[in-house]
Short mmCIF file of the C-alpha atoms (twelve columns), coordinates in Angstrom:
data_MODEL
# 
_entry.id   MODEL 
# 
loop_
_atom_site.group_PDB 
_atom_site.id 
_atom_site.type_symbol 
_atom_site.label_atom_id 
_atom_site.label_alt_id 
_atom_site.label_comp_id 
_atom_site.label_asym_id 
_atom_site.label_seq_id 
_atom_site.Cartn_x 
_atom_site.Cartn_y 
_atom_site.Cartn_z 
_atom_site.pdbx_PDB_model_num 
ATOM 1   C CA . MET A 1   -13.494 0.135   11.874  1 
ATOM 2   C CA . ILE A 2   -16.186 2.801   12.036  1 
ATOM 3   C CA . VAL A 3   -14.948 6.123   13.444  1 
ATOM 4   C CA . LYS A 4   -17.093 7.082   16.435  1 
ATOM 5   C CA . ASN A 5   -15.554 10.273  17.783  1 
ATOM 6   C CA . GLN A 6   -12.887 12.912  17.300  1 
ATOM 7   C CA . GLU A 7   -10.393 10.941  19.390  1 
ATOM 8   C CA . ASP A 8   -10.568 8.161   16.806  1 
ATOM 9   C CA . VAL A 9   -9.884  10.673  14.049  1 
ATOM 10  C CA . GLU A 10  -6.941  12.287  15.801  1 
ATOM 11  C CA . LYS A 11  -5.267  9.008   16.687  1 
ATOM 12  C CA . LEU A 12  -5.750  7.674   13.160  1 
ATOM 13  C CA . LYS A 13  -4.253  10.882  11.780  1 
ATOM 14  C CA . GLU A 14  -1.301  10.578  14.134  1 
ATOM 15  C CA . ILE A 15  -0.320  7.072   13.080  1 
ATOM 16  C CA . GLY A 16  -1.233  7.826   9.473   1 
ATOM 17  C CA . GLY A 17  1.159   10.755  9.449   1 
ATOM 18  C CA . ILE A 18  3.900   8.636   11.000  1 
ATOM 19  C CA . VAL A 19  3.716   5.885   8.377   1 
ATOM 20  C CA . ALA A 20  3.445   8.418   5.541   1 
ATOM 21  C CA . SER A 21  6.508   10.314  6.762   1 
ATOM 22  C CA . CYS A 22  8.408   7.067   7.318   1 
ATOM 23  C CA . LEU A 23  7.714   6.016   3.728   1 
ATOM 24  C CA . LYS A 24  8.908   9.386   2.421   1 
ATOM 25  C CA . VAL A 25  12.128  9.222   4.434   1 
ATOM 26  C CA . MET A 26  12.829  5.677   3.242   1 
ATOM 27  C CA . GLN A 27  12.274  6.640   -0.388  1 
ATOM 28  C CA . GLU A 28  14.588  9.628   -0.052  1 
ATOM 29  C CA . GLU A 29  17.302  7.515   1.597   1 
ATOM 30  C CA . THR A 30  17.205  4.645   -0.907  1 
ATOM 31  C CA . LYS A 31  20.514  4.366   -2.765  1 
ATOM 32  C CA . ALA A 32  21.994  1.819   -5.132  1 
ATOM 33  C CA . GLY A 33  24.439  -0.431  -3.287  1 
ATOM 34  C CA . MET A 34  22.594  -0.500  0.021   1 
ATOM 35  C CA . SER A 35  20.797  -3.612  1.168   1 
ATOM 36  C CA . ALA A 36  17.077  -3.931  1.725   1 
ATOM 37  C CA . TRP A 37  17.938  -4.639  5.372   1 
ATOM 38  C CA . ASP A 38  19.808  -1.316  5.613   1 
ATOM 39  C CA . LEU A 39  16.757  0.450   4.225   1 
ATOM 40  C CA . ASP A 40  14.492  -1.328  6.698   1 
ATOM 41  C CA . GLN A 41  16.670  -0.170  9.602   1 
ATOM 42  C CA . ILE A 42  15.762  3.399   8.674   1 
ATOM 43  C CA . ALA A 43  12.142  2.459   9.325   1 
ATOM 44  C CA . LYS A 44  13.058  0.805   12.611  1 
ATOM 45  C CA . THR A 45  14.692  3.994   13.837  1 
ATOM 46  C CA . TYR A 46  11.968  6.268   12.505  1 
ATOM 47  C CA . LEU A 47  9.057   4.295   13.927  1 
ATOM 48  C CA . GLY A 48  10.807  3.882   17.280  1 
ATOM 49  C CA . ASP A 49  11.589  7.592   17.510  1 
ATOM 50  C CA . HIS A 50  7.897   8.338   16.965  1 
ATOM 51  C CA . GLY A 51  6.553   5.820   19.472  1 
ATOM 52  C CA . ALA A 52  5.163   3.454   16.863  1 
ATOM 53  C CA . LYS A 53  5.511   -0.302  16.389  1 
ATOM 54  C CA . SER A 54  5.895   -2.165  13.120  1 
ATOM 55  C CA . ALA A 55  2.518   -3.735  12.330  1 
ATOM 56  C CA . PRO A 56  3.944   -6.673  10.334  1 
ATOM 57  C CA . ILE A 57  6.109   -7.655  13.293  1 
ATOM 58  C CA . HIS A 58  3.429   -7.007  15.905  1 
ATOM 59  C CA . CYS A 59  0.639   -8.818  14.034  1 
ATOM 60  C CA . TYR A 60  2.406   -11.529 12.057  1 
ATOM 61  C CA . ASP A 61  5.972   -11.839 13.376  1 
ATOM 62  C CA . PHE A 62  7.170   -10.733 9.937   1 
ATOM 63  C CA . PRO A 63  10.975  -10.747 9.546   1 
ATOM 64  C CA . GLY A 64  11.288  -7.008  8.955   1 
ATOM 65  C CA . GLN A 65  9.942   -3.638  10.030  1 
ATOM 66  C CA . THR A 66  8.462   -3.000  6.587   1 
ATOM 67  C CA . CYS A 67  7.819   -4.899  3.369   1 
ATOM 68  C CA . ILE A 68  10.346  -4.071  0.641   1 
ATOM 69  C CA . SER A 69  9.648   -5.648  -2.754  1 
ATOM 70  C CA . ILE A 70  11.984  -5.235  -5.725  1 
ATOM 71  C CA . ASN A 71  11.339  -5.663  -9.473  1 
ATOM 72  C CA . HIS A 72  9.140   -8.748  -10.041 1 
ATOM 73  C CA . GLN A 73  8.496   -8.985  -6.299  1 
ATOM 74  C CA . VAL A 74  5.091   -7.372  -5.783  1 
ATOM 75  C CA . ALA A 75  4.334   -7.454  -2.053  1 
ATOM 76  C CA . HIS A 76  5.503   -8.664  1.350   1 
ATOM 77  C CA . GLY A 77  9.170   -8.702  0.338   1 
ATOM 78  C CA . ILE A 78  11.509  -9.538  3.212   1 
ATOM 79  C CA . PRO A 79  14.205  -6.866  3.741   1 
ATOM 80  C CA . LYS A 80  17.259  -9.137  3.652   1 
ATOM 81  C CA . LYS A 81  20.911  -8.250  4.160   1 
ATOM 82  C CA . ASP A 82  21.886  -10.014 0.934   1 
ATOM 83  C CA . THR A 83  19.289  -8.192  -1.188  1 
ATOM 84  C CA . ILE A 84  21.333  -5.385  -2.722  1 
ATOM 85  C CA . ILE A 85  19.462  -2.505  -4.332  1 
ATOM 86  C CA . LYS A 86  20.673  -1.680  -7.838  1 
ATOM 87  C CA . GLU A 87  20.420  1.234   -10.250 1 
ATOM 88  C CA . GLY A 88  17.176  1.175   -12.198 1 
ATOM 89  C CA . ASP A 89  15.366  -1.088  -9.729  1 
ATOM 90  C CA . LEU A 90  11.620  -0.790  -9.279  1 
ATOM 91  C CA . ILE A 91  11.048  -0.755  -5.527  1 
ATOM 92  C CA . ASN A 92  7.884   -0.955  -3.474  1 
ATOM 93  C CA . ILE A 93  7.852   -0.095  0.210   1 
ATOM 94  C CA . ASP A 94  4.818   -0.865  2.360   1 
ATOM 95  C CA . VAL A 95  4.794   0.768   5.801   1 
ATOM 96  C CA . SER A 96  2.180   -0.166  8.381   1 
ATOM 97  C CA . ALA A 97  2.445   0.586   12.068  1 
ATOM 98  C CA . LEU A 98  0.618   0.755   15.380  1 
ATOM 99  C CA . LYS A 99  0.458   3.520   17.981  1 
ATOM 100 C CA . ASN A 100 -1.933  3.927   20.914  1 
ATOM 101 C CA . GLY A 101 -4.133  1.115   19.648  1 
ATOM 102 C CA . TYR A 102 -4.589  2.478   16.098  1 
ATOM 103 C CA . TYR A 103 -3.067  1.325   12.816  1 
ATOM 104 C CA . GLY A 104 -1.926  3.211   9.733   1 
ATOM 105 C CA . ASP A 105 -0.984  1.662   6.396   1 
ATOM 106 C CA . THR A 106 0.581   3.198   3.313   1 
ATOM 107 C CA . GLY A 107 2.812   2.183   0.441   1 
ATOM 108 C CA . GLY A 108 4.366   3.340   -2.773  1 
ATOM 109 C CA . SER A 109 6.439   2.215   -5.709  1 
ATOM 110 C CA . PHE A 110 9.323   4.155   -7.229  1 
ATOM 111 C CA . GLN A 111 12.317  3.539   -9.463  1 
ATOM 112 C CA . LEU A 112 15.953  4.401   -9.002  1 
ATOM 113 C CA . SER A 113 17.831  6.167   -11.757 1 
ATOM 114 C CA . PRO A 114 18.360  5.648   -14.594 1 
ATOM 115 C CA . GLN A 115 14.657  6.102   -15.208 1 
ATOM 116 C CA . ASN A 116 12.927  3.601   -17.480 1 
ATOM 117 C CA . PRO A 117 10.165  5.423   -19.423 1 
ATOM 118 C CA . GLN A 118 7.999   2.293   -19.437 1 
ATOM 119 C CA . ILE A 119 8.198   2.041   -15.662 1 
ATOM 120 C CA . SER A 120 7.459   5.743   -15.360 1 
ATOM 121 C CA . LYS A 121 4.251   5.199   -17.338 1 
ATOM 122 C CA . LEU A 122 3.291   2.270   -15.107 1 
ATOM 123 C CA . LEU A 123 3.821   4.367   -11.975 1 
ATOM 124 C CA . SER A 124 1.792   7.241   -13.392 1 
ATOM 125 C CA . ALA A 125 -1.096  4.942   -14.337 1 
ATOM 126 C CA . THR A 126 -1.106  3.319   -10.894 1 
ATOM 127 C CA . LYS A 127 -1.280  6.709   -9.198  1 
ATOM 128 C CA . ALA A 128 -4.184  7.572   -11.498 1 
ATOM 129 C CA . ALA A 129 -5.930  4.332   -10.529 1 
ATOM 130 C CA . LEU A 130 -5.585  5.167   -6.843  1 
ATOM 131 C CA . GLN A 131 -7.033  8.629   -7.397  1 
ATOM 132 C CA . ALA A 132 -9.921  7.268   -9.461  1 
ATOM 133 C CA . ALA A 133 -10.712 4.723   -6.763  1 
ATOM 134 C CA . MET A 134 -10.630 7.362   -4.032  1 
ATOM 135 C CA . ASN A 135 -12.974 9.499   -6.147  1 
ATOM 136 C CA . ALA A 136 -15.401 6.554   -6.283  1 
ATOM 137 C CA . ALA A 137 -15.194 5.749   -2.572  1 
ATOM 138 C CA . ARG A 138 -18.236 7.395   -1.027  1 
ATOM 139 C CA . ALA A 139 -20.587 6.443   1.792   1 
ATOM 140 C CA . ASN A 140 -23.617 4.403   0.714   1 
ATOM 141 C CA . GLN A 141 -21.965 3.496   -2.595  1 
ATOM 142 C CA . PRO A 142 -21.071 -0.100  -3.523  1 
ATOM 143 C CA . ILE A 143 -17.682 -1.337  -2.438  1 
ATOM 144 C CA . ASN A 144 -17.122 -2.744  -5.922  1 
ATOM 145 C CA . ALA A 145 -17.099 0.817   -7.284  1 
ATOM 146 C CA . ILE A 146 -13.518 0.937   -5.987  1 
ATOM 147 C CA . GLY A 147 -12.480 -2.068  -8.067  1 
ATOM 148 C CA . LYS A 148 -14.370 -0.786  -11.095 1 
ATOM 149 C CA . ALA A 149 -12.517 2.527   -10.984 1 
ATOM 150 C CA . ILE A 150 -9.190  0.725   -10.711 1 
ATOM 151 C CA . GLU A 151 -10.037 -1.709  -13.513 1 
ATOM 152 C CA . ASP A 152 -11.281 1.039   -15.838 1 
ATOM 153 C CA . THR A 153 -8.084  3.029   -15.289 1 
ATOM 154 C CA . ALA A 154 -5.837  0.012   -15.818 1 
ATOM 155 C CA . LYS A 155 -7.605  -0.920  -19.068 1 
ATOM 156 C CA . PHE A 156 -7.428  2.656   -20.334 1 
ATOM 157 C CA . HIS A 157 -3.641  2.659   -19.866 1 
ATOM 158 C CA . GLY A 158 -3.145  -0.889  -21.147 1 
ATOM 159 C CA . TYR A 159 -2.233  -2.646  -17.898 1 
ATOM 160 C CA . THR A 160 -3.436  -5.767  -16.119 1 
ATOM 161 C CA . LEU A 161 -4.406  -6.084  -12.476 1 
ATOM 162 C CA . ILE A 162 -3.167  -8.395  -9.743  1 
ATOM 163 C CA . ARG A 163 -6.396  -10.133 -8.794  1 
ATOM 164 C CA . ASN A 164 -5.349  -11.921 -5.602  1 
ATOM 165 C CA . LEU A 165 -4.233  -8.754  -3.809  1 
ATOM 166 C CA . GLY A 166 -6.605  -6.033  -2.687  1 
ATOM 167 C CA . SER A 167 -7.528  -3.322  -0.241  1 
ATOM 168 C CA . HIS A 168 -8.999  -3.788  3.234   1 
ATOM 169 C CA . GLY A 169 -10.536 -2.238  6.293   1 
ATOM 170 C CA . ILE A 170 -8.226  -0.960  9.015   1 
ATOM 171 C CA . GLY A 171 -8.335  0.905   12.322  1 
ATOM 172 C CA . LYS A 172 -7.914  -0.859  15.648  1 
ATOM 173 C CA . THR A 173 -6.692  -3.936  13.783  1 
ATOM 174 C CA . LEU A 174 -4.446  -4.006  10.746  1 
ATOM 175 C CA . HIS A 175 -6.927  -5.967  8.655   1 
ATOM 176 C CA . ASP A 176 -10.459 -5.091  9.659   1 
ATOM 177 C CA . GLU A 177 -13.869 -5.228  7.996   1 
ATOM 178 C CA . PRO A 178 -14.369 -5.082  5.070   1 
ATOM 179 C CA . LYS A 179 -11.732 -7.804  4.796   1 
ATOM 180 C CA . PHE A 180 -10.953 -7.940  1.063   1 
ATOM 181 C CA . ILE A 181 -11.765 -5.154  -1.354  1 
ATOM 182 C CA . ALA A 182 -11.034 -6.385  -4.858  1 
ATOM 183 C CA . GLY A 183 -8.853  -4.261  -7.107  1 
ATOM 184 C CA . TYR A 184 -11.105 -5.206  -10.033 1 
ATOM 185 C CA . TYR A 185 -14.853 -5.068  -10.633 1 
ATOM 186 C CA . ASP A 186 -16.546 -7.913  -8.782  1 
ATOM 187 C CA . SER A 187 -20.243 -7.926  -9.703  1 
ATOM 188 C CA . LYS A 188 -20.945 -10.456 -6.937  1 
ATOM 189 C CA . ASP A 189 -19.720 -8.156  -4.173  1 
ATOM 190 C CA . LEU A 190 -22.931 -6.520  -2.891  1 
ATOM 191 C CA . ARG A 191 -21.415 -4.798  0.139   1 
ATOM 192 C CA . GLN A 192 -21.689 -1.047  0.587   1 
ATOM 193 C CA . LEU A 193 -19.333 1.552   1.974   1 
ATOM 194 C CA . LYS A 194 -20.525 2.996   5.273   1 
ATOM 195 C CA . GLU A 195 -20.020 6.515   6.503   1 
ATOM 196 C CA . ASN A 196 -16.952 6.814   8.785   1 
ATOM 197 C CA . MET A 197 -15.637 3.404   7.696   1 
ATOM 198 C CA . VAL A 198 -11.820 3.327   7.664   1 
ATOM 199 C CA . ILE A 199 -10.258 1.529   4.691   1 
ATOM 200 C CA . THR A 200 -7.153  1.344   2.585   1 
ATOM 201 C CA . ILE A 201 -7.158  1.575   -1.182  1 
ATOM 202 C CA . GLU A 202 -4.156  -0.001  -2.901  1 
ATOM 203 C CA . PRO A 203 -4.291  -0.776  -6.626  1 
ATOM 204 C CA . PHE A 204 -1.728  -3.142  -8.146  1 
ATOM 205 C CA . LEU A 205 -1.218  -2.480  -11.868 1 
ATOM 206 C CA . SER A 206 1.053   -4.753  -13.887 1 
ATOM 207 C CA . THR A 207 2.673   -4.953  -17.296 1 
ATOM 208 C CA . GLY A 208 1.030   -8.333  -17.865 1 
ATOM 209 C CA . ALA A 209 0.651   -10.348 -14.670 1 
ATOM 210 C CA . THR A 210 -2.728  -11.133 -13.113 1 
ATOM 211 C CA . PHE A 211 -1.760  -13.191 -10.045 1 
ATOM 212 C CA . VAL A 212 1.095   -13.385 -7.567  1 
ATOM 213 C CA . ASP A 213 2.623   -16.520 -6.086  1 
ATOM 214 C CA . ASP A 214 4.740   -17.229 -3.002  1 
ATOM 215 C CA . GLU A 215 8.414   -16.922 -3.908  1 
ATOM 216 C CA . GLY A 216 9.154   -19.811 -1.547  1 
ATOM 217 C CA . ASP A 217 10.050  -18.004 1.661   1 
ATOM 218 C CA . GLY A 218 6.499   -17.998 3.005   1 
ATOM 219 C CA . TRP A 219 6.126   -14.235 2.597   1 
ATOM 220 C CA . THR A 220 7.328   -12.670 -0.641  1 
ATOM 221 C CA . LEU A 221 4.743   -12.520 -3.439  1 
ATOM 222 C CA . VAL A 222 6.063   -12.469 -6.988  1 
ATOM 223 C CA . THR A 223 5.129   -12.604 -10.646 1 
ATOM 224 C CA . SER A 224 7.126   -13.934 -13.559 1 
ATOM 225 C CA . PRO A 225 10.438  -12.014 -13.780 1 
ATOM 226 C CA . ARG A 226 9.388   -10.580 -17.149 1 
ATOM 227 C CA . PHE A 227 6.623   -8.482  -15.549 1 
ATOM 228 C CA . ARG A 228 6.697   -5.363  -13.405 1 
ATOM 229 C CA . THR A 229 3.956   -4.274  -11.006 1 
ATOM 230 C CA . ALA A 230 3.367   -0.997  -9.149  1 
ATOM 231 C CA . GLN A 231 1.300   -0.185  -6.067  1 
ATOM 232 C CA . PHE A 232 0.253   2.942   -4.212  1 
ATOM 233 C CA . GLU A 233 -1.758  2.905   -0.996  1 
ATOM 234 C CA . ASN A 234 -3.614  5.345   1.206   1 
ATOM 235 C CA . THR A 235 -5.702  4.960   4.340   1 
ATOM 236 C CA . MET A 236 -8.910  7.028   4.455   1 
ATOM 237 C CA . ILE A 237 -12.183 7.621   6.267   1 
ATOM 238 C CA . ILE A 238 -15.221 7.122   4.041   1 
ATOM 239 C CA . GLN A 239 -17.592 10.085  3.868   1 
ATOM 240 C CA . LYS A 240 -20.438 11.235  1.607   1 
ATOM 241 C CA . GLU A 241 -17.953 13.640  0.055   1 
ATOM 242 C CA . ALA A 242 -14.239 13.175  -0.709  1 
ATOM 243 C CA . PRO A 243 -12.759 10.934  1.998   1 
ATOM 244 C CA . PRO A 244 -10.186 12.474  4.368   1 
ATOM 245 C CA . ILE A 245 -6.805  10.880  3.670   1 
ATOM 246 C CA . ILE A 246 -5.239  9.680   6.910   1 
ATOM 247 C CA . THR A 247 -1.838  8.786   5.476   1 
ATOM 248 C CA . THR A 248 -0.709  12.327  4.727   1 
ATOM 249 C CA . ILE A 249 2.457   13.908  6.028   1 
ATOM 250 C CA . ALA A 250 1.761   16.268  8.914   1 
ATOM 251 C CA . LYS A 251 2.590   19.908  8.215   1 
# 
């Protein structure tokens, strides 16, 4: 999507704030012993109270309000009643939703206590990769500058990248142009970022994995159980200067 007027901006900010706040509430309410389904019901209530619809359900008939992925699950995890959250788990929540014809998309990984120092380092590096990519995302610059920034950061910290997951355009559809923005440097991608283009950036850094596979349920994407992967995601509007972040919590 290319933003055309202030109404676009305001409606994107509204849904962006809703998904960002929903993610924060879910993270704060996550406790060992609860099920992923219980956690997802928090999102159902929150989104409903704010007049928003779950994008995964609306667009893909996904079996959950949000995607909740645990440990070696990387993305699109189904929030099941029999998936019990445990102490020390690495959890990723991806919240995307629709309101008034506009979509917002955000996500974040976190770990429950007791804290594993190795996981803490992975989370810190992934946040750094997101920031580096946002710093590189400028109008009239190559799209592959985003992947290069992510790849450079991952290499610096000693992590691999999940190569078959990436960022994407968003706005009046959940997955808009540009369709797939690689989280690594793709020299063959000659596309450029356009001013007022709305995109997500979502790096996936891993302790050794490079690809994800279907767990067998048609949705959940996993690596080998010996690896852990983190993700952080923001939605933004591309500008010549630092892009405004849409998925920020409203003051």
